[in-house]
mmJSON file of the N, C-alpha and C atoms, coordinates in Angstrom:
{"data_MODEL":{"atom_site":{
"group_PDB":["ATOM","ATOM","ATOM","ATOM","ATOM","ATOM","ATOM","ATOM","ATOM","ATOM","ATOM","ATOM","ATOM","ATOM","ATOM","ATOM","ATOM","ATOM","ATOM","ATOM","ATOM","ATOM","ATOM","ATOM","ATOM","ATOM","ATOM","ATOM","ATOM","ATOM","ATOM","ATOM","ATOM","ATOM","ATOM","ATOM","ATOM","ATOM","ATOM","ATOM","ATOM","ATOM","ATOM","ATOM","ATOM","ATOM","ATOM","ATOM","ATOM","ATOM","ATOM","ATOM","ATOM","ATOM","ATOM","ATOM","ATOM","ATOM","ATOM","ATOM","ATOM","ATOM","ATOM","ATOM","ATOM","ATOM","ATOM","ATOM","ATOM","ATOM","ATOM","ATOM","ATOM","ATOM","ATOM","ATOM","ATOM","ATOM","ATOM","ATOM","ATOM","ATOM","ATOM","ATOM","ATOM","ATOM","ATOM","ATOM","ATOM","ATOM","ATOM","ATOM","ATOM","ATOM","ATOM","ATOM","ATOM","ATOM","ATOM","ATOM","ATOM","ATOM","ATOM","ATOM","ATOM","ATOM","ATOM","ATOM","ATOM","ATOM","ATOM","ATOM","ATOM","ATOM","ATOM","ATOM","ATOM","ATOM","ATOM","ATOM","ATOM","ATOM","ATOM","ATOM","ATOM","ATOM","ATOM","ATOM","ATOM","ATOM","ATOM","ATOM","ATOM","ATOM","ATOM","ATOM","ATOM","ATOM","ATOM","ATOM","ATOM","ATOM","ATOM","ATOM","ATOM","ATOM","ATOM","ATOM","ATOM","ATOM","ATOM","ATOM","ATOM","ATOM","ATOM","ATOM","ATOM","ATOM","ATOM","ATOM","ATOM","ATOM","ATOM","ATOM","ATOM","ATOM","ATOM","ATOM","ATOM","ATOM","ATOM","ATOM","ATOM","ATOM","ATOM","ATOM","ATOM","ATOM","ATOM","ATOM","ATOM","ATOM","ATOM","ATOM","ATOM","ATOM","ATOM","ATOM","ATOM","ATOM","ATOM","ATOM","ATOM","ATOM","ATOM","ATOM","ATOM","ATOM","ATOM","ATOM","ATOM","ATOM","ATOM","ATOM"],
"id":[1,2,3,4,5,6,7,8,9,10,11,12,13,14,15,16,17,18,19,20,21,22,23,24,25,26,27,28,29,30,31,32,33,34,35,36,37,38,39,40,41,42,43,44,45,46,47,48,49,50,51,52,53,54,55,56,57,58,59,60,61,62,63,64,65,66,67,68,69,70,71,72,73,74,75,76,77,78,79,80,81,82,83,84,85,86,87,88,89,90,91,92,93,94,95,96,97,98,99,100,101,102,103,104,105,106,107,108,109,110,111,112,113,114,115,116,117,118,119,120,121,122,123,124,125,126,127,128,129,130,131,132,133,134,135,136,137,138,139,140,141,142,143,144,145,146,147,148,149,150,151,152,153,154,155,156,157,158,159,160,161,162,163,164,165,166,167,168,169,170,171,172,173,174,175,176,177,178,179,180,181,182,183,184,185,186,187,188,189,190,191,192,193,194,195,196,197,198,199,200,201,202,203,204],
"type_symbol":["N","C","C","N","C","C","N","C","C","N","C","C","N","C","C","N","C","C","N","C","C","N","C","C","N","C","C","N","C","C","N","C","C","N","C","C","N","C","C","N","C","C","N","C","C","N","C","C","N","C","C","N","C","C","N","C","C","N","C","C","N","C","C","N","C","C","N","C","C","N","C","C","N","C","C","N","C","C","N","C","C","N","C","C","N","C","C","N","C","C","N","C","C","N","C","C","N","C","C","N","C","C","N","C","C","N","C","C","N","C","C","N","C","C","N","C","C","N","C","C","N","C","C","N","C","C","N","C","C","N","C","C","N","C","C","N","C","C","N","C","C","N","C","C","N","C","C","N","C","C","N","C","C","N","C","C","N","C","C","N","C","C","N","C","C","N","C","C","N","C","C","N","C","C","N","C","C","N","C","C","N","C","C","N","C","C","N","C","C","N","C","C","N","C","C","N","C","C","N","C","C","N","C","C"],
"label_atom_id":["N","CA","C","N","CA","C","N","CA","C","N","CA","C","N","CA","C","N","CA","C","N","CA","C","N","CA","C","N","CA","C","N","CA","C","N","CA","C","N","CA","C","N","CA","C","N","CA","C","N","CA","C","N","CA","C","N","CA","C","N","CA","C","N","CA","C","N","CA","C","N","CA","C","N","CA","C","N","CA","C","N","CA","C","N","CA","C","N","CA","C","N","CA","C","N","CA","C","N","CA","C","N","CA","C","N","CA","C","N","CA","C","N","CA","C","N","CA","C","N","CA","C","N","CA","C","N","CA","C","N","CA","C","N","CA","C","N","CA","C","N","CA","C","N","CA","C","N","CA","C","N","CA","C","N","CA","C","N","CA","C","N","CA","C","N","CA","C","N","CA","C","N","CA","C","N","CA","C","N","CA","C","N","CA","C","N","CA","C","N","CA","C","N","CA","C","N","CA","C","N","CA","C","N","CA","C","N","CA","C","N","CA","C","N","CA","C","N","CA","C","N","CA","C","N","CA","C","N","CA","C","N","CA","C","N","CA","C"],
"label_alt_id":[null,null,null,null,null,null,null,null,null,null,null,null,null,null,null,null,null,null,null,null,null,null,null,null,null,null,null,null,null,null,null,null,null,null,null,null,null,null,null,null,null,null,null,null,null,null,null,null,null,null,null,null,null,null,null,null,null,null,null,null,null,null,null,null,null,null,null,null,null,null,null,null,null,null,null,null,null,null,null,null,null,null,null,null,null,null,null,null,null,null,null,null,null,null,null,null,null,null,null,null,null,null,null,null,null,null,null,null,null,null,null,null,null,null,null,null,null,null,null,null,null,null,null,null,null,null,null,null,null,null,null,null,null,null,null,null,null,null,null,null,null,null,null,null,null,null,null,null,null,null,null,null,null,null,null,null,null,null,null,null,null,null,null,null,null,null,null,null,null,null,null,null,null,null,null,null,null,null,null,null,null,null,null,null,null,null,null,null,null,null,null,null,null,null,null,null,null,null,null,null,null,null,null,null],
"label_comp_id":["UNK","UNK","UNK","UNK","UNK","UNK","UNK","UNK","UNK","UNK","UNK","UNK","UNK","UNK","UNK","UNK","UNK","UNK","UNK","UNK","UNK","UNK","UNK","UNK","UNK","UNK","UNK","UNK","UNK","UNK","UNK","UNK","UNK","UNK","UNK","UNK","UNK","UNK","UNK","UNK","UNK","UNK","UNK","UNK","UNK","UNK","UNK","UNK","UNK","UNK","UNK","UNK","UNK","UNK","UNK","UNK","UNK","UNK","UNK","UNK","UNK","UNK","UNK","UNK","UNK","UNK","UNK","UNK","UNK","UNK","UNK","UNK","UNK","UNK","UNK","UNK","UNK","UNK","UNK","UNK","UNK","UNK","UNK","UNK","UNK","UNK","UNK","UNK","UNK","UNK","UNK","UNK","UNK","UNK","UNK","UNK","UNK","UNK","UNK","UNK","UNK","UNK","UNK","UNK","UNK","UNK","UNK","UNK","UNK","UNK","UNK","UNK","UNK","UNK","UNK","UNK","UNK","UNK","UNK","UNK","UNK","UNK","UNK","UNK","UNK","UNK","UNK","UNK","UNK","UNK","UNK","UNK","UNK","UNK","UNK","UNK","UNK","UNK","UNK","UNK","UNK","UNK","UNK","UNK","UNK","UNK","UNK","UNK","UNK","UNK","UNK","UNK","UNK","UNK","UNK","UNK","UNK","UNK","UNK","UNK","UNK","UNK","UNK","UNK","UNK","UNK","UNK","UNK","UNK","UNK","UNK","UNK","UNK","UNK","UNK","UNK","UNK","UNK","UNK","UNK","UNK","UNK","UNK","UNK","UNK","UNK","UNK","UNK","UNK","UNK","UNK","UNK","UNK","UNK","UNK","UNK","UNK","UNK","UNK","UNK","UNK","UNK","UNK","UNK"],
"label_asym_id":["A","A","A","A","A","A","A","A","A","A","A","A","A","A","A","A","A","A","A","A","A","A","A","A","A","A","A","A","A","A","A","A","A","A","A","A","A","A","A","A","A","A","A","A","A","A","A","A","A","A","A","A","A","A","A","A","A","A","A","A","A","A","A","A","A","A","A","A","A","A","A","A","A","A","A","A","A","A","A","A","A","A","A","A","A","A","A","A","A","A","A","A","A","A","A","A","A","A","A","A","A","A","A","A","A","A","A","A","A","A","A","A","A","A","A","A","A","A","A","A","A","A","A","A","A","A","A","A","A","A","A","A","A","A","A","A","A","A","A","A","A","A","A","A","A","A","A","A","A","A","A","A","A","A","A","A","A","A","A","A","A","A","A","A","A","A","A","A","A","A","A","A","A","A","A","A","A","A","A","A","A","A","A","A","A","A","A","A","A","A","A","A","A","A","A","A","A","A","A","A","A","A","A","A"],
"label_entity_id":["1","1","1","1","1","1","1","1","1","1","1","1","1","1","1","1","1","1","1","1","1","1","1","1","1","1","1","1","1","1","1","1","1","1","1","1","1","1","1","1","1","1","1","1","1","1","1","1","1","1","1","1","1","1","1","1","1","1","1","1","1","1","1","1","1","1","1","1","1","1","1","1","1","1","1","1","1","1","1","1","1","1","1","1","1","1","1","1","1","1","1","1","1","1","1","1","1","1","1","1","1","1","1","1","1","1","1","1","1","1","1","1","1","1","1","1","1","1","1","1","1","1","1","1","1","1","1","1","1","1","1","1","1","1","1","1","1","1","1","1","1","1","1","1","1","1","1","1","1","1","1","1","1","1","1","1","1","1","1","1","1","1","1","1","1","1","1","1","1","1","1","1","1","1","1","1","1","1","1","1","1","1","1","1","1","1","1","1","1","1","1","1","1","1","1","1","1","1","1","1","1","1","1","1"],
"label_seq_id":[1,1,1,2,2,2,3,3,3,4,4,4,5,5,5,6,6,6,7,7,7,8,8,8,9,9,9,10,10,10,11,11,11,12,12,12,13,13,13,14,14,14,15,15,15,16,16,16,17,17,17,18,18,18,19,19,19,20,20,20,21,21,21,22,22,22,23,23,23,24,24,24,25,25,25,26,26,26,27,27,27,28,28,28,29,29,29,30,30,30,31,31,31,32,32,32,33,33,33,34,34,34,35,35,35,36,36,36,37,37,37,38,38,38,39,39,39,40,40,40,41,41,41,42,42,42,43,43,43,44,44,44,45,45,45,46,46,46,47,47,47,48,48,48,49,49,49,50,50,50,51,51,51,52,52,52,53,53,53,54,54,54,55,55,55,56,56,56,57,57,57,58,58,58,59,59,59,60,60,60,61,61,61,62,62,62,63,63,63,64,64,64,65,65,65,66,66,66,67,67,67,68,68,68],
"pdbx_PDB_ins_code":[null,null,null,null,null,null,null,null,null,null,null,null,null,null,null,null,null,null,null,null,null,null,null,null,null,null,null,null,null,null,null,null,null,null,null,null,null,null,null,null,null,null,null,null,null,null,null,null,null,null,null,null,null,null,null,null,null,null,null,null,null,null,null,null,null,null,null,null,null,null,null,null,null,null,null,null,null,null,null,null,null,null,null,null,null,null,null,null,null,null,null,null,null,null,null,null,null,null,null,null,null,null,null,null,null,null,null,null,null,null,null,null,null,null,null,null,null,null,null,null,null,null,null,null,null,null,null,null,null,null,null,null,null,null,null,null,null,null,null,null,null,null,null,null,null,null,null,null,null,null,null,null,null,null,null,null,null,null,null,null,null,null,null,null,null,null,null,null,null,null,null,null,null,null,null,null,null,null,null,null,null,null,null,null,null,null,null,null,null,null,null,null,null,null,null,null,null,null,null,null,null,null,null,null],
"Cartn_x":[-29.124,-28.322,-27.264,-27.169,-26.185,-24.838,-23.816,-22.46,-22.372,-23.194,-23.149,-23.38,-24.15,-24.418,-23.226,-22.326,-21.145,-19.995,-20.025,-18.937,-19.241,-18.231,-18.453,-18.776,-19.442,-19.808,-18.617,-17.615,-16.417,-15.694,-15.478,-14.877,-13.411,-12.702,-11.265,-10.959,-11.964,-11.772,-10.688,-10.772,-9.791,-8.444,-8.447,-7.185,-6.407,-7.125,-6.47,-5.828,-6.487,-5.889,-4.598,-4.613,-3.408,-2.293,-2.645,-1.65,-1.06,-1.911,-1.463,-0.494,-0.854,0.017,1.362,1.338,2.585,3.515,2.965,3.796,4.35,3.556,4.044,5.211,5.104,6.172,7.434,7.269,8.427,9.096,8.293,8.859,9.606,9.056,9.727,11.055,11.077,12.322,13.365,12.919,13.838,14.388,13.532,13.976,14.994,14.721,15.657,17.012,16.98,18.225,18.948,18.18,18.778,19.508,18.858,19.469,20.682,20.717,21.863,23.061,22.774,23.845,23.445,23.959,23.592,24.236,25.077,25.765,24.806,23.664,22.677,21.43,21.657,20.559,19.581,20.062,19.175,18.356,18.962,18.231,17.163,17.508,16.54,15.392,15.737,14.711,13.726,14.25,13.377,12.469,13.022,12.221,11.098,11.437,10.426,9.338,9.753,8.781,7.89,8.466,7.695,6.622,7.003,6.037,4.954,5.352,4.373,3.355,3.825,2.916,1.985,2.521,1.673,0.616,0.996,0.04,-1.014,-0.592,-1.544,-2.565,-2.117,-3.04,-4.058,-3.595,-4.5,-5.51,-5.039,-5.941,-7.002,-6.581,-7.523,-8.568,-8.111,-9.027,-9.991,-9.489,-10.325,-11.388,-11.006,-11.983,-13.071,-12.69,-13.689,-14.671,-14.174,-15.053,-16.022,-15.539,-16.388,-17.527,-17.287,-18.293,-19.231,-19.113,-20.019,-21.35],
"Cartn_y":[10.804,9.807,10.534,10.213,10.824,10.137,10.798,10.231,8.933,8.789,7.589,6.318,6.391,5.201,4.827,5.758,5.477,4.902,5.115,4.669,3.285,2.436,1.103,1.176,0.147,0.097,-0.252,-0.859,-1.243,0.014,0.114,1.297,1.504,0.429,0.534,0.892,1.186,1.437,2.49,3.633,4.699,4.383,3.553,3.077,2.28,1.502,0.718,1.635,2.737,3.688,4.267,4.621,5.156,4.123,2.886,1.812,1.597,1.618,1.456,2.576,3.81,4.951,4.806,4.282,4.065,3.12,2.064,1.123,1.784,2.64,3.355,4.271,4.946,5.845,5.043,3.915,3.086,2.51,2.091,1.577,2.682,3.888,5.017,5.345,5.26,5.509,4.445,3.204,2.127,2.375,2.817,3.104,4.246,5.272,6.393,5.92,5.092,4.567,3.667,2.87,1.992,2.809,3.873,4.695,5.471,5.746,6.456,5.535,4.232,3.272,1.911,1.582,0.338,-0.903,-0.729,-1.881,-2.815,-2.308,-3.136,-3.369,-3.471,-3.561,-4.689,-5.891,-7.04,-6.907,-6.456,-6.27,-5.183,-4.106,-3.02,-3.5,-4.282,-4.812,-5.693,-6.533,-7.394,-6.561,-5.512,-4.647,-3.954,-3.471,-2.828,-3.833,-5.022,-6.061,-6.43,-6.49,-6.797,-5.731,-4.471,-3.388,-3.422,-3.735,-3.836,-4.942,-6.092,-7.208,-6.879,-6.229,-5.847,-4.836,-3.889,-2.909,-3.597,-4.578,-5.33,-6.067,-6.631,-7.319,-6.34,-5.161,-4.136,-3.726,-3.556,-3.211,-4.287,-5.537,-6.654,-6.633,-6.461,-6.425,-5.238,-4.102,-2.913,-3.13,-3.753,-4.03,-4.984,-5.955,-6.855,-6.073,-5.134,-4.317,-3.489,-2.965,-2.137,-2.936,-4.223,-5.051,-5.757,-5.474,-6.089,-5.387],
"Cartn_z":[-3.123,-2.452,-1.625,-0.339,0.542,0.443,0.95,0.929,1.717,2.744,3.566,2.781,1.719,0.913,0.049,-0.21,-1.028,-0.21,1.085,1.944,2.499,2.606,3.168,4.654,5.135,6.552,7.449,6.888,7.64,8.127,9.428,10.022,9.684,9.321,9.044,7.586,6.819,5.394,5.14,5.804,5.574,6.225,7.247,7.819,6.774,5.964,4.91,3.87,3.536,2.601,3.175,4.45,5.086,5.118,5.424,5.459,4.057,3.054,1.666,1.288,1.644,1.349,2.055,3.263,3.997,3.266,2.693,1.928,0.67,0.037,-1.14,-0.774,0.358,0.818,1.14,1.824,2.176,0.928,-0.045,-1.297,-2.038,-2.036,-2.693,-2.002,-0.677,0.064,-0.277,-0.417,-0.811,-2.216,-3.123,-4.49,-4.493,-3.711,-3.623,-3.095,-2.051,-1.482,-2.482,-3.221,-4.229,-5.293,-5.761,-6.813,-6.316,-5.016,-4.442,-4.231,-4.046,-3.757,-4.316,-5.466,-6.142,-5.522,-4.524,-3.937,-3.187,-2.778,-2.068,-2.927,-4.217,-5.165,-4.84,-4.614,-4.406,-3.121,-2.058,-0.797,-0.961,-1.625,-1.848,-2.747,-3.771,-4.663,-3.902,-3.012,-2.198,-1.289,-0.704,0.163,-0.62,-1.808,-2.65,-3.01,-3.394,-3.754,-2.562,-1.37,-0.166,0.087,-0.038,0.155,-0.93,-2.143,-3.232,-2.95,-2.502,-2.217,-1.05,-0.031,1.101,0.661,-0.175,-0.689,-1.558,-2.345,-3.169,-2.307,-1.193,-0.28,0.296,0.645,1.179,0.105,-1.126,-2.227,-2.403,-2.384,-2.536,-1.417,-0.205,0.947,0.837,0.423,0.273,-0.795,-1.904,-2.961,-2.469,-1.648,-1.07,-0.207,0.571,1.417,0.579,-0.534,-1.387,-2.021,-2.234,-2.896,-1.932,-0.663,0.319,0.335],
"occupancy":[1.0,1.0,1.0,1.0,1.0,1.0,1.0,1.0,1.0,1.0,1.0,1.0,1.0,1.0,1.0,1.0,1.0,1.0,1.0,1.0,1.0,1.0,1.0,1.0,1.0,1.0,1.0,1.0,1.0,1.0,1.0,1.0,1.0,1.0,1.0,1.0,1.0,1.0,1.0,1.0,1.0,1.0,1.0,1.0,1.0,1.0,1.0,1.0,1.0,1.0,1.0,1.0,1.0,1.0,1.0,1.0,1.0,1.0,1.0,1.0,1.0,1.0,1.0,1.0,1.0,1.0,1.0,1.0,1.0,1.0,1.0,1.0,1.0,1.0,1.0,1.0,1.0,1.0,1.0,1.0,1.0,1.0,1.0,1.0,1.0,1.0,1.0,1.0,1.0,1.0,1.0,1.0,1.0,1.0,1.0,1.0,1.0,1.0,1.0,1.0,1.0,1.0,1.0,1.0,1.0,1.0,1.0,1.0,1.0,1.0,1.0,1.0,1.0,1.0,1.0,1.0,1.0,1.0,1.0,1.0,1.0,1.0,1.0,1.0,1.0,1.0,1.0,1.0,1.0,1.0,1.0,1.0,1.0,1.0,1.0,1.0,1.0,1.0,1.0,1.0,1.0,1.0,1.0,1.0,1.0,1.0,1.0,1.0,1.0,1.0,1.0,1.0,1.0,1.0,1.0,1.0,1.0,1.0,1.0,1.0,1.0,1.0,1.0,1.0,1.0,1.0,1.0,1.0,1.0,1.0,1.0,1.0,1.0,1.0,1.0,1.0,1.0,1.0,1.0,1.0,1.0,1.0,1.0,1.0,1.0,1.0,1.0,1.0,1.0,1.0,1.0,1.0,1.0,1.0,1.0,1.0,1.0,1.0,1.0,1.0,1.0,1.0,1.0,1.0],
"B_iso_or_equiv":[0.0,0.0,0.0,0.0,0.0,0.0,0.0,0.0,0.0,0.0,0.0,0.0,0.0,0.0,0.0,0.0,0.0,0.0,0.0,0.0,0.0,0.0,0.0,0.0,0.0,0.0,0.0,0.0,0.0,0.0,0.0,0.0,0.0,0.0,0.0,0.0,0.0,0.0,0.0,0.0,0.0,0.0,0.0,0.0,0.0,0.0,0.0,0.0,0.0,0.0,0.0,0.0,0.0,0.0,0.0,0.0,0.0,0.0,0.0,0.0,0.0,0.0,0.0,0.0,0.0,0.0,0.0,0.0,0.0,0.0,0.0,0.0,0.0,0.0,0.0,0.0,0.0,0.0,0.0,0.0,0.0,0.0,0.0,0.0,0.0,0.0,0.0,0.0,0.0,0.0,0.0,0.0,0.0,0.0,0.0,0.0,0.0,0.0,0.0,0.0,0.0,0.0,0.0,0.0,0.0,0.0,0.0,0.0,0.0,0.0,0.0,0.0,0.0,0.0,0.0,0.0,0.0,0.0,0.0,0.0,0.0,0.0,0.0,0.0,0.0,0.0,0.0,0.0,0.0,0.0,0.0,0.0,0.0,0.0,0.0,0.0,0.0,0.0,0.0,0.0,0.0,0.0,0.0,0.0,0.0,0.0,0.0,0.0,0.0,0.0,0.0,0.0,0.0,0.0,0.0,0.0,0.0,0.0,0.0,0.0,0.0,0.0,0.0,0.0,0.0,0.0,0.0,0.0,0.0,0.0,0.0,0.0,0.0,0.0,0.0,0.0,0.0,0.0,0.0,0.0,0.0,0.0,0.0,0.0,0.0,0.0,0.0,0.0,0.0,0.0,0.0,0.0,0.0,0.0,0.0,0.0,0.0,0.0,0.0,0.0,0.0,0.0,0.0,0.0],
"pdbx_formal_charge":[null,null,null,null,null,null,null,null,null,null,null,null,null,null,null,null,null,null,null,null,null,null,null,null,null,null,null,null,null,null,null,null,null,null,null,null,null,null,null,null,null,null,null,null,null,null,null,null,null,null,null,null,null,null,null,null,null,null,null,null,null,null,null,null,null,null,null,null,null,null,null,null,null,null,null,null,null,null,null,null,null,null,null,null,null,null,null,null,null,null,null,null,null,null,null,null,null,null,null,null,null,null,null,null,null,null,null,null,null,null,null,null,null,null,null,null,null,null,null,null,null,null,null,null,null,null,null,null,null,null,null,null,null,null,null,null,null,null,null,null,null,null,null,null,null,null,null,null,null,null,null,null,null,null,null,null,null,null,null,null,null,null,null,null,null,null,null,null,null,null,null,null,null,null,null,null,null,null,null,null,null,null,null,null,null,null,null,null,null,null,null,null,null,null,null,null,null,null,null,null,null,null,null,null],
"auth_seq_id":[1,1,1,2,2,2,3,3,3,4,4,4,5,5,5,6,6,6,7,7,7,8,8,8,9,9,9,10,10,10,11,11,11,12,12,12,13,13,13,14,14,14,15,15,15,16,16,16,17,17,17,18,18,18,19,19,19,20,20,20,21,21,21,22,22,22,23,23,23,24,24,24,25,25,25,26,26,26,27,27,27,28,28,28,29,29,29,30,30,30,31,31,31,32,32,32,33,33,33,34,34,34,35,35,35,36,36,36,37,37,37,38,38,38,39,39,39,40,40,40,41,41,41,42,42,42,43,43,43,44,44,44,45,45,45,46,46,46,47,47,47,48,48,48,49,49,49,50,50,50,51,51,51,52,52,52,53,53,53,54,54,54,55,55,55,56,56,56,57,57,57,58,58,58,59,59,59,60,60,60,61,61,61,62,62,62,63,63,63,64,64,64,65,65,65,66,66,66,67,67,67,68,68,68],
"auth_comp_id":["UNK","UNK","UNK","UNK","UNK","UNK","UNK","UNK","UNK","UNK","UNK","UNK","UNK","UNK","UNK","UNK","UNK","UNK","UNK","UNK","UNK","UNK","UNK","UNK","UNK","UNK","UNK","UNK","UNK","UNK","UNK","UNK","UNK","UNK","UNK","UNK","UNK","UNK","UNK","UNK","UNK","UNK","UNK","UNK","UNK","UNK","UNK","UNK","UNK","UNK","UNK","UNK","UNK","UNK","UNK","UNK","UNK","UNK","UNK","UNK","UNK","UNK","UNK","UNK","UNK","UNK","UNK","UNK","UNK","UNK","UNK","UNK","UNK","UNK","UNK","UNK","UNK","UNK","UNK","UNK","UNK","UNK","UNK","UNK","UNK","UNK","UNK","UNK","UNK","UNK","UNK","UNK","UNK","UNK","UNK","UNK","UNK","UNK","UNK","UNK","UNK","UNK","UNK","UNK","UNK","UNK","UNK","UNK","UNK","UNK","UNK","UNK","UNK","UNK","UNK","UNK","UNK","UNK","UNK","UNK","UNK","UNK","UNK","UNK","UNK","UNK","UNK","UNK","UNK","UNK","UNK","UNK","UNK","UNK","UNK","UNK","UNK","UNK","UNK","UNK","UNK","UNK","UNK","UNK","UNK","UNK","UNK","UNK","UNK","UNK","UNK","UNK","UNK","UNK","UNK","UNK","UNK","UNK","UNK","UNK","UNK","UNK","UNK","UNK","UNK","UNK","UNK","UNK","UNK","UNK","UNK","UNK","UNK","UNK","UNK","UNK","UNK","UNK","UNK","UNK","UNK","UNK","UNK","UNK","UNK","UNK","UNK","UNK","UNK","UNK","UNK","UNK","UNK","UNK","UNK","UNK","UNK","UNK","UNK","UNK","UNK","UNK","UNK","UNK"],
"auth_asym_id":["A","A","A","A","A","A","A","A","A","A","A","A","A","A","A","A","A","A","A","A","A","A","A","A","A","A","A","A","A","A","A","A","A","A","A","A","A","A","A","A","A","A","A","A","A","A","A","A","A","A","A","A","A","A","A","A","A","A","A","A","A","A","A","A","A","A","A","A","A","A","A","A","A","A","A","A","A","A","A","A","A","A","A","A","A","A","A","A","A","A","A","A","A","A","A","A","A","A","A","A","A","A","A","A","A","A","A","A","A","A","A","A","A","A","A","A","A","A","A","A","A","A","A","A","A","A","A","A","A","A","A","A","A","A","A","A","A","A","A","A","A","A","A","A","A","A","A","A","A","A","A","A","A","A","A","A","A","A","A","A","A","A","A","A","A","A","A","A","A","A","A","A","A","A","A","A","A","A","A","A","A","A","A","A","A","A","A","A","A","A","A","A","A","A","A","A","A","A","A","A","A","A","A","A"],
"auth_atom_id":["N","CA","C","N","CA","C","N","CA","C","N","CA","C","N","CA","C","N","CA","C","N","CA","C","N","CA","C","N","CA","C","N","CA","C","N","CA","C","N","CA","C","N","CA","C","N","CA","C","N","CA","C","N","CA","C","N","CA","C","N","CA","C","N","CA","C","N","CA","C","N","CA","C","N","CA","C","N","CA","C","N","CA","C","N","CA","C","N","CA","C","N","CA","C","N","CA","C","N","CA","C","N","CA","C","N","CA","C","N","CA","C","N","CA","C","N","CA","C","N","CA","C","N","CA","C","N","CA","C","N","CA","C","N","CA","C","N","CA","C","N","CA","C","N","CA","C","N","CA","C","N","CA","C","N","CA","C","N","CA","C","N","CA","C","N","CA","C","N","CA","C","N","CA","C","N","CA","C","N","CA","C","N","CA","C","N","CA","C","N","CA","C","N","CA","C","N","CA","C","N","CA","C","N","CA","C","N","CA","C","N","CA","C","N","CA","C","N","CA","C","N","CA","C","N","CA","C","N","CA","C","N","CA","C","N","CA","C"],
"pdbx_PDB_model_num":[1,1,1,1,1,1,1,1,1,1,1,1,1,1,1,1,1,1,1,1,1,1,1,1,1,1,1,1,1,1,1,1,1,1,1,1,1,1,1,1,1,1,1,1,1,1,1,1,1,1,1,1,1,1,1,1,1,1,1,1,1,1,1,1,1,1,1,1,1,1,1,1,1,1,1,1,1,1,1,1,1,1,1,1,1,1,1,1,1,1,1,1,1,1,1,1,1,1,1,1,1,1,1,1,1,1,1,1,1,1,1,1,1,1,1,1,1,1,1,1,1,1,1,1,1,1,1,1,1,1,1,1,1,1,1,1,1,1,1,1,1,1,1,1,1,1,1,1,1,1,1,1,1,1,1,1,1,1,1,1,1,1,1,1,1,1,1,1,1,1,1,1,1,1,1,1,1,1,1,1,1,1,1,1,1,1,1,1,1,1,1,1,1,1,1,1,1,1,1,1,1,1,1,1]
}}}
């Protein structure tokens, strides 16, 4: 079995991985900023949660592509 059979036919598959990683990096930067300055805790928490939800959507979409 060649590698081609393991990869999805959707061309944006690896773009989704990069996008997901970007959200992880942005969430980590928000966490770092939150820990450096707790005065903006609620705003930072919302930003982290937003990135988490966006990453979850990408994960869901990627899993759908894998099962096609």
